[in-house]
C-alpha positions as CSV (number, residue, x, y, z in Angstrom):
1,M,0.0,0.0,0.0
2,P,1.4,3.5,-0.9
3,H,2.8,5.4,2.1
4,Q,0.4,8.3,1.6
5,N,-2.6,6.0,2.1
6,I,-1.5,4.9,5.5
7,K,-2.3,6.9,8.6
8,W,0.3,7.5,11.3
9,Q,-0.9,5.8,14.5
10,P,0.4,5.7,18.0
11,S,1.9,2.6,19.6
12,A,2.8,1.7,23.1
13,S,6.1,0.1,22.0
14,L,9.3,2.1,22.3
15,D,11.2,-0.3,20.0
16,S,9.2,-0.2,16.9
17,G,9.9,3.4,15.7
18,V,11.8,4.4,12.6
19,L,14.5,6.4,14.4
20,S,18.0,4.8,14.6
21,S,19.3,7.4,17.1
22,I,18.3,10.7,18.7
23,V,19.7,13.4,20.8
24,V,17.6,16.1,22.6
25,L,19.3,19.3,23.8
26,D,18.1,22.3,25.8
27,T,19.9,24.7,23.5
28,V,22.4,24.6,20.7
29,D,23.8,27.0,18.1
30,S,22.2,25.1,15.2
31,T,20.9,21.5,14.9
32,N,21.9,21.5,11.2
33,T,25.4,22.4,12.2
34,L,25.5,19.8,14.9
35,V,24.3,17.0,12.6
36,A,26.6,18.0,9.7
37,H,29.6,18.1,12.0
38,A,28.8,14.8,13.7
39,L,28.4,13.2,10.3
40,E,31.7,14.6,9.1
41,A,33.5,13.5,12.3
42,S,32.1,9.9,12.1
43,T,34.6,7.1,12.0
44,Y,32.4,5.1,9.7
45,S,33.2,5.0,5.9
46,D,29.6,4.1,4.8
47,A,26.9,6.9,4.8
48,R,24.3,4.4,6.0
49,D,26.5,3.4,9.0
50,R,27.2,7.1,9.9
51,V,23.5,7.9,10.0
52,E,22.4,4.8,11.9
53,R,25.1,5.2,14.6
54,L,25.1,9.0,14.7
55,F,23.9,9.6,18.2
56,G,24.4,6.2,19.9
57,G,22.9,3.7,17.5
58,G,24.5,0.3,17.1
59,E,28.2,0.0,18.2
60,S,29.1,3.7,18.1
61,T,28.0,6.0,20.9
62,T,28.3,9.7,21.4
63,S,28.6,11.5,24.8
64,T,26.6,14.7,25.5
65,E,29.9,16.6,25.9
66,T,31.0,15.5,22.4
67,V,27.6,16.5,20.9
68,K,27.8,19.9,22.5
69,G,31.4,20.3,21.4
70,L,30.5,19.5,17.8
71,A,27.7,22.0,17.9
72,S,29.8,24.8,19.2
73,G,32.6,24.2,16.7
74,T,34.9,21.8,18.6
75,R,35.1,19.1,16.0
76,G,37.0,15.8,16.2
77,K,39.7,15.1,13.7
78,A,38.0,12.3,11.8
79,E,40.7,12.3,9.2
80,D,43.2,11.1,11.9
81,T,41.1,8.2,12.9
82,P,40.8,4.9,10.9
83,R,37.4,4.6,9.2
84,K,35.1,1.9,10.3
85,N,32.9,0.0,7.9
86,A,30.4,-2.2,9.7
87,R,29.1,-3.6,6.4
88,Q,32.6,-5.0,5.6
89,G,33.1,-6.4,9.1
90,V,36.1,-4.0,9.9
91,S,36.3,-3.2,13.5
92,T,38.5,-0.5,15.1
93,T,38.1,1.5,18.4
94,T,35.4,4.0,18.3
95,R,36.3,7.6,19.0
96,Y,33.2,8.3,21.1
97,E,32.4,7.2,24.6
98,G,29.2,7.2,26.7
99,R,25.7,7.4,25.3
100,V,23.2,10.1,24.6
101,A,19.9,8.8,25.8
102,S,16.5,9.7,24.4
103,R,14.7,12.0,26.8
104,G,11.2,10.9,26.6
105,I,10.8,10.8,22.9
106,R,8.0,8.3,22.1
107,R,8.3,6.4,18.9
108,W,5.5,5.6,16.5
109,P,5.7,2.7,14.1
110,G,3.2,3.7,11.4
111,A,2.9,0.8,8.9
112,G,6.0,-1.0,10.1
113,K,9.7,-0.7,10.6
114,S,11.7,1.3,8.1
115,T,14.7,-0.1,6.3
116,M,16.2,3.4,6.0
117,P,18.5,4.6,8.8
118,L,17.3,7.9,10.3
119,S,18.7,10.0,13.1
120,V,17.6,13.3,14.5
121,A,18.8,16.1,16.7
122,V,16.2,18.1,18.6
123,A,16.8,21.4,20.5
124,D,14.4,23.5,22.6
125,A,16.2,26.6,21.5
126,Q,18.9,27.6,18.9
127,S,21.2,30.6,19.2
128,R,22.2,30.6,15.5
129,C,19.2,29.1,13.8
130,R,19.4,29.6,10.1
131,G,17.2,29.2,7.1
132,R,17.5,29.2,3.3
133,L,19.6,31.9,1.6
134,A,21.5,32.6,4.8
135,R,18.5,34.0,6.6
136,T,18.1,33.9,10.4
137,W,15.3,31.8,11.9
138,V,13.7,33.6,14.9
139,N,12.9,31.3,17.8
140,Q,12.3,31.4,21.6
141,A,12.9,28.6,24.0
142,R,10.2,25.9,24.0
143,C,8.1,27.8,21.4
144,S,9.1,26.0,18.2
145,L,9.9,22.6,16.8
146,L,13.6,22.9,16.0
147,A,15.0,19.6,14.7
148,T,17.4,18.2,12.1
149,W,17.2,14.7,10.5
150,A,20.0,12.8,8.8
151,L,19.3,10.1,6.2
152,P,21.4,8.4,3.6
153,L,20.6,8.7,-0.1
154,P,22.6,8.1,-3.3
155,T,25.1,10.8,-4.0
156,G,23.9,11.0,-7.6
157,L,20.3,11.7,-6.5
158,L,21.4,14.6,-4.2
159,T,23.8,16.2,-6.7
160,G,21.9,15.4,-9.8
161,P,18.9,17.1,-11.6
162,F,16.4,15.7,-9.1
163,G,18.2,17.1,-6.0
164,G,15.8,20.1,-5.9
165,W,13.0,17.8,-4.9
166,M,14.5,17.1,-1.4
167,P,13.3,20.2,0.4
168,M,9.8,19.8,-1.1
169,V,9.6,16.1,-0.2
170,A,10.7,17.0,3.4
171,G,8.1,19.8,3.5
172,L,5.5,17.2,2.4
173,A,6.6,14.9,5.3
174,A,6.4,17.8,7.7
175,L,2.9,18.8,6.6
176,E,1.7,15.2,6.8
177,G,3.2,14.7,10.2
178,L,1.7,17.9,11.5
179,Q,-1.8,17.0,10.1
180,D,-1.6,13.6,11.7
181,V,-0.6,15.0,15.1
182,L,-3.3,17.6,15.1
183,E,-5.9,15.1,14.1
184,Y,-4.7,12.6,16.8
185,H,-5.0,15.2,19.5
186,G,-8.4,16.5,18.2
187,C,-7.2,20.1,17.9
188,P,-10.0,22.2,16.3
189,L,-9.4,25.3,14.2
190,A,-9.7,28.5,16.2
191,D,-11.9,30.2,13.5
192,G,-14.1,27.1,13.1
193,G,-13.5,27.3,9.3
194,D,-13.1,24.6,6.7
195,S,-10.1,22.3,7.5
196,E,-9.3,21.7,3.8
197,R,-6.1,23.3,2.6
198,V,-5.4,25.0,5.9
199,L,-1.8,23.7,5.7
200,T,-0.1,24.1,2.4
201,L,3.4,24.1,0.8
202,K,5.0,27.3,-0.6
203,W,7.7,26.6,-3.3
204,P,10.3,25.6,-2.6
205,N,10.7,25.0,1.1
206,D,8.1,26.6,3.3
207,L,5.2,25.3,5.3
208,F,2.2,27.7,5.2
209,C,-0.9,28.0,7.4
210,R,-3.8,30.1,6.2
211,G,-1.5,31.9,3.7
212,A,1.2,32.8,6.2
213,K,4.6,31.2,6.9
214,L,4.4,28.6,9.7
215,G,7.7,26.7,9.1
216,G,10.7,26.3,6.9
217,I,13.0,23.5,5.5
218,L,16.7,23.7,5.1
219,C,18.4,20.8,3.3
220,E,22.1,20.4,3.1
221,L,24.5,17.7,1.8
222,V,27.3,15.9,3.6
223,R,29.1,14.1,0.9
224,V,30.6,10.7,2.0
225,D,31.6,9.0,-1.3
226,Q,30.6,8.8,-4.9
227,D,27.9,6.3,-4.2
228,W,26.2,7.4,-0.9
229,S,26.0,10.7,1.0
230,A,23.9,12.0,3.9
231,L,21.0,14.4,3.5
232,V,20.7,16.8,6.4
233,V,17.1,18.1,6.8
234,G,16.4,20.9,9.2
235,I,12.8,21.7,10.0
236,G,11.5,24.6,12.0
237,I,7.9,25.1,12.9
238,N,6.4,27.9,15.0
239,L,4.3,26.3,17.6
240,F,3.7,28.7,20.5
241,L,5.6,31.7,19.3
242,P,3.5,34.7,20.4
243,R,2.3,37.1,17.7
244,Q,4.5,40.0,18.9
245,A,7.6,37.8,18.5
246,L,6.9,36.8,14.8
247,P,9.6,38.3,12.6
248,I,7.5,39.5,9.7
249,A,3.8,40.2,9.1
250,E,3.6,37.3,6.7
251,S,4.6,34.7,9.4
252,T,2.4,32.9,11.9
253,S,2.3,30.4,14.7
254,L,0.3,27.2,15.2
255,Q,-1.4,28.4,18.4
256,L,-2.9,31.3,16.5
257,H,-4.9,28.8,14.3
258,Y,-5.6,25.7,16.4
259,Q,-7.1,25.3,19.9
260,E,-6.6,22.7,22.5
261,L,-3.0,22.0,21.6
262,P,-1.1,19.7,23.9
263,D,1.8,21.0,26.0
264,Y,5.0,21.9,24.3
265,Q,7.0,18.7,25.1
266,T,4.1,16.4,24.1
267,L,3.6,18.3,20.9
268,R,7.3,18.4,20.2
269,D,7.8,14.7,20.8
270,D,4.8,13.7,18.7
271,L,5.8,15.9,15.8
272,V,9.4,14.5,15.9
273,D,8.0,10.9,15.7
274,A,5.3,11.6,13.1
275,I,7.6,13.6,10.8
276,S,10.3,10.9,11.2
277,W,7.8,8.2,10.0
278,H,6.7,10.3,7.1
279,L,10.2,11.3,6.1
280,S,11.2,7.7,6.1
281,G,8.2,6.7,4.1
282,E,8.6,9.4,1.5
283,M,12.4,9.4,1.1
284,A,13.1,5.7,1.2
285,P,11.7,4.9,-2.3
286,L,14.0,7.6,-3.8
287,G,17.0,5.5,-2.9
288,L,15.8,2.4,-4.7
289,D,17.2,1.7,-8.1
290,G,14.7,2.1,-10.9
291,S,11.9,3.7,-8.8
292,L,12.9,7.4,-8.9
293,D,10.8,8.5,-11.9
294,R,7.8,6.5,-10.8
295,T,8.0,7.8,-7.3
296,L,8.2,11.4,-8.5
297,N,6.1,11.4,-11.6
298,G,3.7,8.5,-11.3
299,P,-0.1,8.9,-11.1
300,Q,0.2,9.2,-7.3
301,G,3.8,10.5,-7.4
302,L,5.3,13.1,-5.2
303,R,5.1,15.7,-7.9
304,S,1.4,15.6,-8.2
305,R,0.8,15.3,-4.4
306,I,3.0,18.3,-3.8
307,A,1.3,20.3,-6.5
308,A,-2.1,19.6,-5.0
309,L,-0.9,21.1,-1.7
310,S,0.9,24.1,-3.2
311,W,0.1,27.6,-2.0
312,T,2.2,29.0,-4.9
313,L,0.7,27.4,-8.0
314,G,-1.9,29.5,-9.8
315,K,-1.0,32.7,-8.0
316,R,0.7,35.9,-9.0
317,V,4.3,35.8,-7.8
318,R,7.3,38.0,-7.5
319,V,10.5,36.2,-8.3
320,V,13.8,37.6,-6.8
321,P,16.6,35.5,-8.2
322,V,20.0,35.1,-6.4
323,A,21.5,36.9,-9.5
324,G,19.4,39.0,-11.8
325,E,16.5,41.4,-11.8
326,P,13.2,40.6,-10.0
327,V,10.3,39.6,-12.3
328,E,6.5,39.2,-11.7
329,G,4.2,36.7,-13.3
330,R,1.9,33.7,-12.5
331,A,3.2,30.4,-11.2
332,L,2.1,27.7,-13.6
333,E,3.6,24.4,-12.5
334,I,6.4,22.6,-10.8
335,N,8.7,21.0,-13.5
336,P,10.1,17.5,-13.4
337,D,13.4,18.9,-12.1
338,A,11.6,20.7,-9.2
339,S,12.0,24.2,-10.8
340,L,9.0,26.5,-10.9
341,R,7.6,27.6,-14.3
342,V,6.3,31.2,-14.2
343,Q,4.5,33.0,-17.0
344,L,5.5,36.6,-17.2
345,S,3.1,39.5,-18.0
346,D,4.3,39.6,-21.6
347,G,3.5,35.9,-22.1
348,D,7.0,34.6,-21.9
349,Q,7.7,31.7,-19.6
350,V,10.8,31.3,-17.3
351,N,11.9,28.4,-15.1
352,V,13.0,29.4,-11.7
353,S,15.3,27.1,-9.7
354,T,17.1,29.3,-7.1
355,A,15.2,32.4,-6.0
356,D,13.0,33.9,-3.4
357,V,9.4,33.6,-4.6
358,G,6.7,35.7,-2.9
359,V,2.9,35.4,-3.6
360,L,1.3,38.7,-4.6
361,P,-2.3,39.8,-4.0
362,E,-4.6,39.4,-7.0
363,V,-5.4,42.7,-8.9
364,A,-9.0,43.1,-9.9
365,A,-9.6,43.7,-13.6
366,V,-10.4,47.2,-14.7
367,G,-14.2,47.6,-14.8
368,A,-14.8,44.5,-12.7
């Protein structure tokens, strides 16, 4: 059965979840930085082993002191340490000692165990939280979901023409996980309105709620070898951030739209587990030989599902490229390579791959 047709459901078992390893910290500079540094410092030569044993999974263990040191810039000299390859049966002494234990993160099995290693770092606050295009992500302690996942994928996928799909697939997993958690806890909309299309995806990496930015995705690559690398997926979602703390007028917070939300720790833990399950379910097929095109472009493929949830498509947009002059037009479709096709006012069409795309208000026709 396709992943999208299976509902995330809670389980009493702590051993049936999809996470290979996890660390939860009170505060850190950046969970993306922490995860990237830990992956680079790993003594394992295989990307799948690095991810699986990142924070205490399997044979390798990581102390809290080492994790904090990595996050603050104190990085181990991995190049001076013999690499381990568990898949080849080579055993050397691990650099790390101790173990970082899960602090109350419950695990949800969904439709069964995942074959894809998946590790996550969670922080209640970040001092240097960052987003796409070097932007700062505003946060307050225990007011947002701040987490970064690591998962192994083929290097060719991440560096090739389909690499642009990664933040959008991660955004889909975040949206699905959030929807499932809200439904599980029975959280009604504050305005009593229609629940359809409350949560949407803005191209290429934002989670929207009622037309305002609720969360963002930052994907980064840690190259391991020519065959496999690690995808680092940072997800930030405003949960209890008060209105006066929102950085821009176009941003929002979950508590402004939903009532009867659980307490912060319960909501954080459930979101980590639900998003983990959806990330595993959506990303795992991308790493299978021969299934990429079907997974992306099939009748129920990721491309059509993401398009159906898009806040951007069909709307007037302003495109501000990294290099070049801003242009305005109407967003037509997401191309097979994840770029956005925009029709300009003169009828010409352009494909946008790296840019800031803002949705504009519709202008009424003269005489209407």
